[in-house]
C-alpha positions as CSV (number, residue, x, y, z in Angstrom):
1,X,10.8,12.8,-23.6
2,X,10.1,9.1,-23.1
3,X,9.2,7.5,-19.7
4,X,12.6,5.8,-19.7
5,X,14.3,9.2,-20.2
6,X,12.2,10.8,-17.5
7,X,13.1,8.1,-15.0
8,X,16.7,8.2,-15.9
9,X,16.9,12.0,-15.5
10,X,15.8,12.0,-11.8
11,X,18.8,12.4,-9.5
12,X,17.2,11.3,-6.3
13,X,14.6,8.6,-7.0
14,X,12.7,6.7,-4.3
15,X,10.5,3.7,-4.9
16,X,8.0,2.7,-2.2
17,X,6.5,-0.7,-2.8
18,X,4.9,-3.6,-0.9
19,X,1.4,-4.8,-0.2
20,X,0.0,-2.5,2.4
21,X,1.0,1.0,3.4
22,X,2.6,2.2,0.1
23,X,0.5,5.3,-0.2
24,X,0.8,6.4,3.4
25,X,4.5,5.7,3.6
26,X,5.2,7.7,0.4
27,X,2.9,10.5,1.5
28,X,4.7,10.8,4.8
29,X,8.1,10.7,3.2
30,X,7.0,13.4,0.8
31,X,5.9,15.6,3.7
32,X,9.2,15.1,5.5
33,X,11.2,16.1,2.4
34,X,8.9,19.1,1.7
35,X,9.3,20.3,5.3
36,X,13.1,20.3,4.8
37,X,12.8,22.5,1.8
38,X,12.7,20.0,-1.0
39,X,9.9,19.9,-3.6
40,X,9.4,16.2,-4.2
41,X,7.6,14.8,-7.2
42,X,4.8,12.6,-6.0
43,X,2.1,10.5,-7.4
44,X,-0.2,11.7,-4.6
45,X,-3.4,10.2,-5.9
46,X,-2.0,6.6,-5.7
47,X,-1.6,6.3,-9.4
48,X,1.1,3.6,-9.0
49,X,0.8,1.8,-12.4
50,X,3.0,2.7,-15.4
51,X,0.4,5.1,-16.9
52,X,-0.1,7.0,-13.7
53,X,3.6,7.3,-13.0
54,X,4.3,8.5,-16.5
55,X,1.5,11.2,-16.2
56,X,3.0,12.5,-13.0
57,X,6.5,12.7,-14.3
58,X,5.3,14.5,-17.5
59,X,3.3,16.9,-15.5
60,X,6.4,17.7,-13.4
61,X,8.2,18.9,-16.5
62,X,12.0,18.9,-16.3
63,X,12.6,17.1,-12.9
64,X,16.0,18.9,-12.5
65,X,17.3,18.4,-9.0
66,X,13.8,17.6,-7.5
67,X,13.7,14.3,-5.7
68,X,10.9,11.9,-6.7
69,X,9.1,9.7,-4.2
70,X,7.0,7.3,-6.2
71,X,4.6,4.7,-4.8
72,X,4.9,1.7,-7.2
73,X,2.6,-1.2,-7.5
74,X,4.4,-4.5,-6.8
75,X,3.5,-5.8,-10.2
76,X,4.7,-2.6,-11.9
77,X,8.2,-2.6,-10.4
78,X,9.7,-4.9,-13.1
79,X,8.1,-2.8,-15.8
80,X,10.1,0.3,-14.6
81,X,13.4,-1.3,-13.7
82,X,15.4,-0.7,-15.8
83,X,15.5,2.1,-16.9
84,X,14.6,3.4,-13.4
85,X,17.4,2.8,-10.9
86,X,16.1,4.1,-7.6
87,X,18.7,5.1,-5.1
88,X,16.3,4.2,-2.2
89,X,14.0,1.2,-2.5
90,X,11.4,0.9,0.3
91,X,9.6,-2.4,0.9
92,X,6.7,-2.0,3.5
93,X,5.5,-5.7,3.8
94,X,4.3,-8.6,1.8
95,X,0.8,-10.1,2.3
96,X,-1.6,-12.2,0.2
97,X,-3.3,-9.7,-2.0
98,X,-5.2,-9.9,-5.3
99,X,-4.3,-13.5,-6.0
100,X,-5.7,-13.2,-9.5
101,X,-3.1,-10.5,-10.3
102,X,-0.1,-11.4,-8.2
103,X,-0.3,-15.0,-7.1
104,X,1.1,-16.0,-3.7
105,X,3.6,-13.8,-1.9
106,X,6.5,-16.0,-2.9
107,X,6.0,-14.9,-6.5
108,X,5.9,-11.2,-5.5
109,X,9.1,-11.8,-3.4
110,X,10.9,-13.1,-6.5
111,X,9.9,-10.1,-8.5
112,X,11.3,-7.8,-5.8
113,X,14.4,-9.9,-5.5
114,X,15.1,-9.4,-9.2
115,X,14.4,-5.6,-8.8
116,X,16.9,-5.3,-5.9
117,X,19.6,-6.9,-8.1
118,X,19.1,-4.0,-10.5
119,X,19.6,-1.2,-7.9
120,X,22.7,0.9,-8.4
121,X,25.7,-0.3,-6.4
122,X,25.2,2.6,-3.9
123,X,21.5,2.0,-3.7
124,X,19.8,1.4,-0.3
125,X,17.1,-1.0,0.6
126,X,14.8,0.2,3.3
127,X,12.9,-2.8,4.7
128,X,10.4,-3.8,7.3
129,X,12.5,-6.1,9.5
130,X,9.4,-7.4,11.3
131,X,8.3,-9.1,8.0
132,X,10.3,-12.3,7.6
133,X,10.0,-12.4,3.8
134,X,10.9,-8.7,3.4
135,X,13.8,-9.0,5.8
136,X,15.3,-12.0,4.0
137,X,15.0,-10.2,0.6
138,X,16.9,-7.2,2.0
139,X,19.6,-9.3,3.7
140,X,20.2,-11.1,0.3
141,X,20.2,-7.9,-1.8
142,X,24.0,-7.2,-1.6
143,X,23.0,-3.6,-1.0
144,X,23.2,-1.4,2.0
145,X,20.1,-2.0,4.2
146,X,18.2,0.1,6.6
147,X,15.8,-1.9,8.7
148,X,12.8,-0.5,10.6
149,X,10.3,-2.1,13.0
150,X,8.8,-2.1,16.4
151,X,10.9,-2.7,19.5
152,X,8.2,-2.9,22.1
153,X,7.5,-5.4,24.8
154,X,4.5,-7.3,23.6
155,X,3.5,-10.9,23.3
156,X,1.3,-12.5,20.7
157,X,1.2,-15.2,18.0
158,X,0.7,-14.8,14.3
159,X,-2.8,-14.1,13.1
160,X,-5.1,-17.0,12.1
161,X,-4.4,-16.3,8.4
162,X,-0.8,-15.1,8.6
163,X,1.0,-15.6,5.3
164,X,4.7,-15.9,6.3
165,X,5.2,-18.3,9.2
166,X,7.8,-20.5,7.5
167,X,11.5,-19.6,7.3
168,X,12.3,-18.0,3.9
169,X,15.7,-19.6,4.1
170,X,15.2,-23.2,5.2
171,X,11.4,-23.7,5.3
172,X,11.2,-24.5,9.1
173,X,8.4,-23.1,11.1
174,X,9.3,-19.7,12.5
175,X,9.2,-18.9,16.2
176,X,7.6,-15.5,17.1
177,X,8.6,-14.0,20.4
178,X,6.0,-11.2,19.7
179,X,3.6,-10.6,16.9
180,X,2.0,-7.2,16.3
181,X,-0.3,-8.1,13.4
182,X,-0.6,-11.0,11.0
183,X,3.0,-12.3,10.7
184,X,4.8,-9.0,11.6
185,X,6.8,-9.2,14.7
186,X,10.0,-10.4,16.4
187,X,10.8,-13.7,14.7
188,X,13.5,-16.3,14.5
189,X,14.2,-19.6,12.9
190,X,15.6,-22.3,15.3
191,X,16.4,-24.4,12.2
192,X,19.0,-22.3,10.4
193,X,19.5,-19.4,12.8
194,X,17.9,-16.7,10.5
195,X,16.3,-14.0,12.7
196,X,14.9,-10.6,12.6
197,X,17.8,-8.3,11.9
198,X,18.8,-5.4,14.2
199,X,16.7,-2.3,13.8
200,X,18.2,0.9,12.5
201,X,15.0,2.9,13.0
202,X,12.6,1.7,15.7
203,X,9.9,2.7,18.0
204,X,10.3,1.6,21.6
205,X,6.7,2.5,22.3
206,X,3.4,1.7,20.6
207,X,0.1,2.9,22.1
208,X,-3.0,2.5,19.9
209,X,-5.9,4.7,20.8
210,X,-8.6,2.9,18.8
211,X,-9.2,4.9,15.7
212,X,-8.1,8.1,17.3
213,X,-4.3,7.8,16.7
214,X,-1.1,6.2,17.9
215,X,1.8,7.2,20.1
216,X,5.4,6.2,19.3
217,X,8.8,6.8,20.6
218,X,11.4,7.2,17.7
219,X,14.1,9.0,19.7
220,X,11.4,11.3,21.0
221,X,7.7,10.7,21.8
222,X,5.3,11.6,18.9
223,X,1.5,11.4,18.7
224,X,0.0,10.8,15.3
225,X,-3.5,10.6,13.9
226,X,-2.5,7.6,11.9
227,X,-4.4,4.5,13.0
228,X,-3.3,1.1,14.2
229,X,-0.2,-0.9,13.8
230,X,-0.1,-0.4,10.1
231,X,0.0,3.3,10.7
232,X,3.0,2.8,12.9
233,X,4.8,0.8,10.3
234,X,4.1,3.5,7.6
235,X,5.5,6.2,9.8
236,X,8.6,4.1,10.7
237,X,9.2,3.3,7.0
238,X,9.0,6.9,6.0
239,X,11.4,7.9,8.8
240,X,13.8,5.2,7.8
241,X,13.8,6.3,4.2
242,X,14.2,9.9,5.3
243,X,17.3,8.9,7.3
244,X,18.9,7.7,4.1
245,X,18.3,11.1,2.6
246,X,19.9,12.9,5.5
247,X,17.0,13.7,7.8
248,X,17.5,12.7,11.5
249,X,14.9,10.1,12.6
250,X,13.6,12.2,15.6
251,X,13.0,15.2,13.3
252,X,11.5,13.1,10.5
253,X,9.2,11.4,13.0
254,X,7.9,14.7,14.3
255,X,7.1,15.9,10.8
256,X,5.5,12.6,9.8
257,X,3.4,12.5,13.0
258,X,2.0,16.0,12.2
259,X,1.2,15.1,8.6
260,X,-1.8,12.8,9.2
261,X,-3.2,10.1,7.0
262,X,-4.1,10.2,3.3
263,X,-7.8,10.5,2.5
264,X,-9.9,7.4,3.5
265,X,-6.9,5.4,4.5
266,X,-7.8,6.0,8.2
267,X,-9.7,9.2,8.2
268,X,-12.4,10.8,10.2
269,X,-14.9,13.0,8.3
270,X,-18.0,14.9,9.4
271,X,-21.2,14.2,7.5
272,X,-24.1,16.3,8.6
273,X,-24.6,15.4,12.3
274,X,-22.5,12.2,12.0
275,X,-18.9,11.4,12.6
276,X,-17.7,8.9,10.0
277,X,-14.5,6.9,10.0
278,X,-13.2,5.7,6.7
279,X,-10.8,2.7,6.8
280,X,-9.3,1.3,3.6
281,X,-8.9,-2.5,3.6
282,X,-7.9,-4.8,0.7
283,X,-6.8,-8.0,2.2
284,X,-7.0,-10.1,5.4
285,X,-3.9,-8.6,7.1
286,X,-5.3,-5.1,6.5
287,X,-8.6,-6.2,7.9
288,X,-7.0,-7.6,11.0
289,X,-5.2,-4.3,11.7
290,X,-8.4,-2.2,11.0
291,X,-10.6,-4.5,13.1
292,X,-8.1,-4.3,16.0
293,X,-8.4,-0.5,15.9
294,X,-12.2,-0.3,15.5
295,X,-13.1,-3.0,18.1
296,X,-10.9,-1.1,20.6
297,X,-13.4,1.8,20.4
298,X,-15.9,1.9,23.2
299,X,-19.5,0.7,22.9
300,X,-21.6,-1.0,20.2
301,X,-20.3,-0.2,16.7
302,X,-22.2,0.7,13.6
303,X,-20.2,-0.7,10.7
304,X,-20.6,-0.5,6.9
305,X,-18.7,-2.8,4.7
306,X,-18.3,-1.6,1.0
307,X,-16.7,-4.1,-1.4
308,X,-16.0,-3.8,-5.2
309,X,-14.3,-6.1,-7.6
310,X,-13.1,-3.8,-10.3
311,X,-9.8,-4.5,-12.1
312,X,-7.6,-2.6,-9.7
313,X,-9.3,-4.2,-6.7
314,X,-8.7,-7.7,-8.1
315,X,-11.7,-9.6,-9.4
316,X,-11.3,-12.4,-6.8
317,X,-12.9,-11.3,-3.5
318,X,-12.6,-14.7,-1.8
319,X,-10.2,-13.0,0.6
320,X,-13.2,-11.8,2.6
321,X,-13.5,-15.4,3.9
322,X,-10.2,-15.0,5.7
323,X,-11.3,-11.8,7.4
324,X,-12.6,-12.3,10.9
325,X,-15.8,-10.5,10.5
326,X,-17.1,-12.5,13.4
327,X,-15.4,-9.8,15.6
328,X,-18.4,-7.6,14.7
329,X,-21.1,-10.1,15.6
330,X,-22.4,-7.9,18.5
331,X,-22.5,-4.8,16.4
332,X,-24.9,-3.3,13.8
333,X,-23.5,-4.1,10.4
334,X,-24.5,-3.0,6.9
335,X,-23.1,-4.1,3.5
336,X,-22.8,-2.4,0.1
337,X,-20.8,-2.1,-3.1
338,X,-20.7,-4.1,-6.3
339,X,-20.2,-7.3,-4.3
340,X,-22.7,-6.6,-1.6
341,X,-24.3,-10.0,-2.0
342,X,-20.9,-11.7,-1.5
343,X,-20.6,-9.7,1.7
344,X,-24.1,-10.7,2.8
345,X,-23.2,-14.4,2.4
346,X,-19.9,-14.0,4.3
347,X,-21.8,-12.2,7.1
348,X,-24.4,-15.0,7.1
349,X,-21.8,-17.6,7.8
350,X,-20.5,-15.4,10.6
351,X,-23.9,-15.4,12.2
352,X,-24.4,-11.7,11.3
353,X,-27.7,-10.5,9.7
354,X,-26.9,-7.1,8.2
355,X,-29.4,-4.3,8.9
356,X,-29.2,-3.1,5.3
357,X,-27.7,-4.4,2.0
358,X,-27.4,-2.3,-1.2
359,X,-25.2,-2.5,-4.3
360,X,-25.6,1.3,-4.7
361,X,-22.8,3.0,-2.7
362,X,-25.1,6.0,-2.1
363,X,-27.9,3.8,-0.9
364,X,-25.6,1.7,1.3
365,X,-24.1,4.8,2.9
366,X,-27.4,6.6,3.4
367,X,-29.0,3.4,4.8
368,X,-26.1,2.9,7.3
369,X,-26.3,6.5,8.4
370,X,-30.1,6.1,8.9
371,X,-29.6,3.3,11.4
372,X,-26.8,5.0,13.2
373,X,-27.6,7.3,16.1
374,X,-26.0,10.7,15.7
375,X,-24.1,10.4,19.0
376,X,-22.3,7.3,17.7
377,X,-19.8,7.1,14.8
378,X,-20.2,5.1,11.7
379,X,-17.2,3.0,10.8
380,X,-16.9,2.4,7.0
381,X,-14.5,-0.5,6.0
382,X,-14.0,-0.3,2.2
383,X,-11.7,-1.4,-0.5
384,X,-10.0,0.9,-3.1
385,X,-12.6,1.5,-5.8
386,X,-15.4,1.4,-3.2
387,X,-13.5,4.3,-1.6
388,X,-13.5,6.2,-5.0
389,X,-17.2,5.5,-5.5
390,X,-18.0,6.8,-2.0
391,X,-16.0,9.9,-2.6
392,X,-18.1,10.4,-5.8
393,X,-21.3,10.1,-3.7
394,X,-19.9,12.7,-1.2
395,X,-18.8,15.0,-4.0
396,X,-22.2,14.9,-5.7
397,X,-24.0,15.6,-2.5
398,X,-21.8,18.6,-1.7
399,X,-21.7,20.0,-5.2
400,X,-24.9,19.0,-7.0
401,X,-25.1,19.8,-10.7
């Protein structure tokens, strides 16, 4: 059976796309559906390009009545639609990411706008209302929309390198009554009247306990080991999508909160006598959210940056210059990965002299641990293939040939 036929055979098809949070949102939605008795088809390893999605569907055999919750790379969406006609289309957010692959967010937005036009008439767009670009796309989709976001009392302005501060409708500068990270918040345009739409699924509470978890109120109070504001948005996006599929938000939130993060997205591991936090970051917005969580932890930090530039990472790593690494100027910082020297230069301009630099992921990890007292955690901030390389280091140490 061809990929087109496989996609067309799925009765309940959910696409989860956007810049940050695709994997976690899809993971949580899959856990919610599984807890309600479904057996969702999932690309659990984050294989969100055409080949990976085809492999997952072929391995599933005849999908039958099984729902499919597929994380889909933003650039891959137009390669699948049609023949895919997802009944639920989740958009997490849009940030600058891999400029050599995607270009600016306006280009990605146009891709998603075209995809929404191909949704079935009864298709539902589940959108992050706190993102002005995403909200505008959903409002113009001519499909039923379910909006999620944060409904908490908090002030704040867009981050220094926020991407969407102009009205997507008229181009005027947006006014933010609150901003939770980058350009995500309560926004409005005084030029044309466009404003954040009403929230269908919201949390009226957001408490971030450093890298230890978050507390939300989605009809009932839930505590999750997800980290930071992006963790909150992933949980809310999953709950909103589940509501379209018939799961009450309070029940879905409780299931999602108990599910925890995907590996290395925001995960604690024990390595010998050390506690190690793994935080996946691939763009300035993600770095801002992760830095907010890590710097909220008490005491001096021991931080290891791991940076690669393989194809799926994007070969252009200039985004690190828009990351406020200066926030770690009082901490002990190490650098590693294929672009360790690029990190060293960025740290130099931030006034930070790393305690160790190594292109070998194993050497960088071991060197950072060697300088970190066992009573203090090591925080590892790493991008996608650096995460895979570090997992390989850990696997070889645990299961030597």
